[in-house]
N, C-alpha and C positions, 0 to 999 in steps of 0.2 A: 452204166447199165440203167436203162429207163424202160418202164412198162406203162402202157396207156390204159386208162379206164380201170384201174384197180380200186376197189372199194376201200375207203379209209378204214373201215372196220377190219378188213383183212390186214392192213399194215399194222394196226394196233395189236391184232392177235399174233402176227409174226414176232413182234417184240416179246410178247408173253411166252411164245414157244421157245425163243432163243434163251430167255432167262431161265426157263425151266430146264432146258437142255444143258446150259452151263452148270446148273446145280447138279445135274446128273453126272456130268464130267467130273466134278469135284468128288462125287461118290464112286468114281471109277466104273461107271456104267458105259459100256461100249456100244451096245445095240438096244434099241427100244422099239416096241410095237406101236402102231398108231393108236391102238386101244389104250395102252398104258399111258402114252404121252397125252392123249385126249383127256383121260381121267385126271391127270395131274394138272392139266391146264384149265379144267372146268368146261370143256366143250365136248362135242361128240366126234368120233373118228372120221366121219364123212366130212365134217367141217374142216379138219386139218388137211385132208386129202384135197378138198376143193380149194382151200387157200393156197396150198403149194402148187396145185396144177396151173395156176396163173403164170407160173414162172418156169415150168418144165417138169421133167421126170425126177422124182426123188424116191429113195428107198428101194428095197427089194421085196417083191411079192412073197409072202410067206415067211419073211425074215424080219422086216421092219426097217428102221432107219439107223444108220451108223451115226452115233451122236456127234462125234467130232466133225464129221463131214457136213452134217446138216447145220451145225452151228456156223461153220465157215460159209456155207451156201446162203444162209439167211443173212449173215453179215454182208455178203456181197450184194444181196438184194436191197438191203436197207442203207447201203453206203457206209457201213461201219468197219470196212476193211482199211480204214485210215483214221488218224486222230482228228478231232474237231476242237478248235480253240473257241473258248467262250469269254464273253465280257459281261460282268455283272454291273448293273446300274441301279444304285440304291442299296446302301449298306445299313439298313435298319435291322430289326430283329429277324425278319424273314430272309432278307438277302444274306445276312451274316451266317444264319443257320445253313442255308443252301450251299454257300461257298465252302463251308467246312465239311459238307457231306461227302463221305468217301466213295459213294456209289458212282459219282460222276466219272472219276478217274478209272474206276473198275470197268466202266463201259466205253472208255475211249474219249471222254469229254474232259478237257483240261481248261481250267480258268487261267487265262493269261492277262486279264486286265480287270480292274475294279474302279468304279467311279461313284462319287457322291458330290453334294454341294455343301455339306456341313463343314464349316471351318475346323471344328474339333476332330473331325475324322480324316481330313485331308492330310496325307503324309504318314498316316499310321500304317504299320506293317501288320498284315493279316497272318493267321496261323500257317497258311500255305506259302508264306514268303512274299506275297504280292503287296505292293504299296498302293494305298487308295489315292487315286488321282482326282483332281477336280473335273467335273463333267465338261468344262470348257476345253479340256485337252483331249476329249473323246475321239474326234476325227483323226487327229495325228497319231495317237497311240494305237488305235484300232488298225490303221494301215501299217504301222511299223511292226506290230505283233501278229499280223495276218489273222485277225479274229474273223471267225465264220458266222457265229451266232451271238446275238445280243439277248440278255435276259433282263427284263424290266421288273423291279420290285419297288418302285417308287410309289408315293401316293397317287391316287387317280388323277389329281389336278395336274401332275407333271408328266404323266405317261405319254401323252401325244407329242409333247415337245421332245422328249427323249427318243421316241420312235422316229421322229423327223430327223434328229441328229444321226441316229443309227443308219437310216437309209442314205443320208448324204455321205456317210462314211463308207458306203458300199456294202452294208450288211443286208442280206436278202433273206435272213431267217431270224425271227424274233419269238421268244417265249415270254409271254406277257402275264405276270402275276397281278398286275394292278387291276382293281375291280372296275374296269371301263373298257369299252370296245375301241381300239385304236384303228385309225385309218392309214393305210399304206398303199403304195403303188402295186399293180398286179404282179410285178416281178418279185415282190417280197412275200414270203409265206409267214403267217402269224398263227401261233397256237396260244389260245387263251386258257389260263388256269385260274378258275374262280371257285374257291372252296365252298362258298355259300350256295352256288348253283348245285353242287353235289349234295349239300345238306338239304336243299329244297327237295331234291329227288328222294332222299331218305325219308324226309318228313311226309311226303306224299304217300310213299309205300307203307309207312307205319300207320298213317291215318286211315288209309283205305284197305289195308290188308292185302294188297296185290303184290 
């Protein structure tokens, strides 16, 4: 399923809607109005209706959305109706913490490979059962284990080299936590996560009261 010219902000909000709906399912909520869903997601009802309208007709007028159906529909839109295999490159404090995080599995993301260059880490078994391999083995292992997404948590100085290796291994999706902008071919989609940029935004709003 592919939709053209969908604003990235809409895709981000769909993820928020889905996670809220999943929480509602856990609370045995079967049907929810756009007003209630909007309130729980921190947006207005018109925004939810506009976001969903990009992809078709959802919900029943005067009734609302059937929670389970909407979760499945959003999963189809986001491509989450299948598992996604991940590879972690860089098993320092951040990488180690992320690979232990249970939310990845909950949302269909499975770590199937882990890499580092530290001789003291190579060969060690992680809590999820994975063995840390040397980054020199990256291309072979990624192809063997059908990895779809690479996650970079290396120092900034190593991030571009790792990105190059991931691309050569056939990876077209990279989540980059290194504090540097990496360069990849157009066929590869990169999402950068820099916590200090978010902190800069908070500092601005706190300083100027907006």
